[in-house]
C-alpha positions as a printed Julia matrix, in Angstrom:
115×3 Matrix{Float64}:
 -89.66  173.32  -106.07
 -90.24  173.55  -109.83
 -87.29  172.25  -111.8
 -86.95  172.53  -115.56
 -84.34  170.86  -117.74
 -83.53  172.08  -121.23
 -83.07  168.62  -122.68
 -81.86  167.0   -125.86
 -82.6   163.26  -125.68
 -79.86  162.56  -128.23
 -77.2   163.98  -125.89
 -75.6   161.58  -123.39
 -74.89  164.37  -120.86
 -78.48  165.51  -121.08
 -79.79  161.98  -120.56
 -77.4   161.45  -117.64
 -78.46  164.73  -116.01
 -82.14  163.86  -116.35
 -81.44  160.43  -114.81
 -79.51  162.06  -111.95
 -82.4   164.39  -111.19
 -84.83  161.48  -111.2
 -82.53  159.45  -108.92
 -82.69  162.34  -106.46
 -86.49  162.29  -106.45
 -86.9   165.24  -108.8
 -89.42  164.99  -111.63
 -88.46  168.01  -113.71
 -90.41  169.66  -116.46
 -88.59  168.48  -119.56
 -88.22  171.11  -122.24
 -86.98  169.69  -125.5
 -85.43  172.99  -126.42
 -84.69  172.02  -130.02
 -88.45  171.58  -130.55
 -89.44  174.42  -128.19
 -86.61  176.94  -128.54
 -86.01  179.5   -125.81
 -86.73  183.1   -126.64
 -84.06  185.75  -126.41
 -85.64  186.93  -123.14
 -85.53  183.39  -121.72
 -81.87  183.12  -122.68
 -81.15  186.37  -120.83
 -83.03  185.02  -117.78
 -81.04  181.78  -117.83
 -77.78  183.69  -118.09
 -78.78  185.75  -115.04
 -79.68  182.54  -113.19
 -76.22  181.22  -114.08
 -74.71  184.39  -112.64
 -73.39  185.78  -115.9
 -74.4   188.05  -118.76
 -72.04  186.41  -121.26
 -73.96  184.34  -123.84
 -70.74  182.59  -124.79
 -71.14  180.69  -121.51
 -74.11  178.77  -123.01
 -72.93  178.67  -126.63
 -71.79  175.47  -128.31
 -68.84  176.91  -130.22
 -68.01  173.55  -131.81
 -71.22  173.43  -133.84
 -70.88  173.92  -137.59
 -73.53  176.67  -137.56
 -71.34  178.66  -135.13
 -68.59  178.75  -137.76
 -71.01  179.19  -140.67
 -72.51  182.29  -139.03
 -69.07  183.7   -138.24
 -69.88  184.07  -134.54
 -66.32  183.92  -133.21
 -65.71  187.28  -131.53
 -69.37  188.31  -131.9
 -70.85  190.71  -129.36
 -73.43  189.6   -126.79
 -76.44  190.89  -128.74
 -75.39  189.03  -131.89
 -74.81  185.83  -129.92
 -78.19  186.07  -128.17
 -79.95  186.55  -131.5
 -78.04  183.58  -132.96
 -78.89  181.35  -129.97
 -82.59  182.23  -130.22
 -82.64  181.58  -133.97
 -80.48  178.43  -133.83
 -81.22  176.46  -130.64
 -78.66  173.81  -131.63
 -76.1   176.39  -130.45
 -77.47  176.34  -126.88
 -75.38  174.27  -124.47
 -77.13  171.32  -122.94
 -78.45  170.39  -120.57
 -79.4   173.44  -118.56
 -81.34  172.94  -115.34
 -83.28  175.88  -113.93
 -85.02  176.21  -110.57
 -85.85  179.01  -108.17
 -83.98  181.7   -110.06
 -80.83  179.59  -110.22
 -79.42  177.48  -113.03
 -76.59  175.08  -113.81
 -75.2   173.45  -116.9
 -75.08  169.67  -116.53
 -71.53  169.22  -117.82
 -70.76  167.12  -115.9
 -74.21  166.1   -114.69
 -73.17  166.5   -111.05
 -72.97  170.27  -111.61
 -76.74  170.42  -111.08
 -76.73  168.83  -107.61
 -76.24  172.14  -105.7
 -79.55  173.3   -107.2
 -81.34  170.54  -105.32
 -80.3   171.66  -101.82
């Protein structure tokens, strides 16, 4: 089973989720998404894997760039474009495997993906 984690090593939740995966015998592909940003198409795929089409579900609304870009109340297309152009807005960590995904907040949220 191929598992990928969209990881930010500076984030404690991301580090904890990666450690949890490793503790469960999973050696995921680590994608440092700030260095290797997801495309708009990849964001759409992750949303589908999360069971939603709402980009707000993976948007870090507390980031300064969210306010600077005036994204509050933005439509889905605008949010997707903003997420692709500003990966700091993408929630972390996101774990993807087998067409399913989970956000590791808290880290235990990813455990159902492993069964």
